[in-house]
C-alpha positions as CSV (number, residue, x, y, z in Angstrom):
1,X,88.8,120.4,82.3
2,X,88.2,118.1,85.3
3,X,89.3,119.8,88.5
4,X,88.5,117.1,91.1
5,X,87.8,113.4,91.2
6,X,86.2,112.1,94.3
7,X,87.8,109.1,96.1
8,X,86.0,107.4,98.9
9,X,88.4,106.7,101.8
10,X,88.1,104.9,105.2
11,X,89.9,107.7,107.1
12,X,90.8,111.3,106.2
13,X,94.1,111.4,108.0
14,X,95.3,108.0,106.8
15,X,94.4,109.0,103.2
16,X,96.2,112.4,103.6
17,X,99.3,110.7,105.0
18,X,99.3,108.2,102.1
19,X,98.8,110.7,99.3
20,X,101.0,113.4,100.7
21,X,103.8,111.4,102.4
22,X,104.0,108.4,100.1
23,X,102.8,109.6,96.7
24,X,104.1,113.2,96.9
25,X,100.8,115.0,96.4
26,X,100.3,118.4,98.1
27,X,97.5,119.0,100.6
28,X,95.5,121.7,98.9
29,X,92.6,122.0,101.4
30,X,91.4,120.5,104.6
31,X,88.3,122.3,105.9
32,X,86.1,121.1,108.7
33,X,82.5,121.0,107.6
34,X,81.0,120.0,111.0
35,X,79.5,116.7,112.1
36,X,82.8,114.9,111.5
37,X,82.9,115.8,107.8
38,X,85.8,117.6,106.1
39,X,86.5,118.9,102.6
40,X,89.9,117.4,101.8
41,X,91.7,117.9,98.5
42,X,95.1,116.6,97.5
43,X,96.7,117.2,94.2
44,X,99.9,116.2,92.3
45,X,102.6,118.8,91.7
46,X,101.9,121.1,88.7
47,X,98.7,121.2,86.8
48,X,96.1,118.5,86.8
49,X,93.0,117.2,88.6
50,X,93.0,116.9,92.3
51,X,91.5,114.2,94.5
52,X,88.6,115.1,96.8
53,X,89.0,112.6,99.7
54,X,85.5,111.7,101.0
55,X,85.2,109.6,104.1
56,X,82.9,106.6,103.6
57,X,79.5,107.0,105.2
58,X,77.6,103.8,105.8
59,X,78.2,100.1,105.0
60,X,77.7,100.4,101.2
61,X,80.4,103.1,100.9
62,X,82.8,101.4,103.4
63,X,82.5,98.2,101.2
64,X,83.7,100.2,98.1
65,X,86.8,101.7,99.7
66,X,89.6,100.4,97.5
67,X,87.2,99.1,94.9
68,X,85.4,102.2,93.8
69,X,84.9,101.2,90.2
70,X,83.8,97.7,90.7
71,X,87.0,96.2,89.4
72,X,87.2,98.5,86.4
73,X,90.1,100.9,85.7
74,X,89.1,104.2,87.3
75,X,92.2,106.3,87.0
76,X,95.0,106.5,84.4
77,X,98.2,108.1,85.5
78,X,100.8,109.2,83.0
79,X,104.5,109.2,84.1
80,X,107.4,110.7,82.3
81,X,109.7,108.1,83.9
82,X,107.7,105.1,85.1
83,X,110.6,103.4,86.8
84,X,112.0,106.6,88.3
85,X,108.5,107.5,89.6
86,X,107.9,104.1,91.0
87,X,111.3,104.3,92.8
88,X,110.2,107.7,94.2
89,X,107.3,105.8,95.9
90,X,109.3,102.9,97.2
91,X,112.6,104.5,98.3
92,X,111.3,106.6,101.2
93,X,109.9,103.5,102.9
94,X,113.2,101.6,102.5
95,X,115.2,104.6,103.7
96,X,113.0,104.7,106.8
97,X,114.3,101.2,107.7
98,X,111.4,99.2,106.4
99,X,112.0,95.8,104.8
100,X,109.2,96.2,102.3
101,X,107.8,99.1,100.4
102,X,105.0,100.9,102.2
103,X,101.8,100.6,100.1
104,X,98.3,101.9,100.5
105,X,96.4,99.1,102.3
106,X,93.7,99.0,99.6
107,X,96.0,99.1,96.5
108,X,99.3,97.7,95.3
109,X,102.1,98.9,93.1
110,X,102.3,97.0,89.9
């Protein structure tokens, strides 16, 4: 069983806010490791692999944020109710008074 998948992010707090507030994942762990590094894990409700959010270090990693797999499919998500789950992502932004859905700056809902 896969327990964690690493995702390189630009900023820990921005990534936590996106995955917890917008996607609905839970914050499983956020541990300071010194030197500005943290061990940050978010996971969907229920069983399944979590995401280890790793802040990009250096220009090569920064360049890969949002394109971690070089344009290939890197993650497959299974939804019981695709349209209902998509609405769960969009509705909170609209309820907050936004004109457009809030999306992660490096991805888009399709």
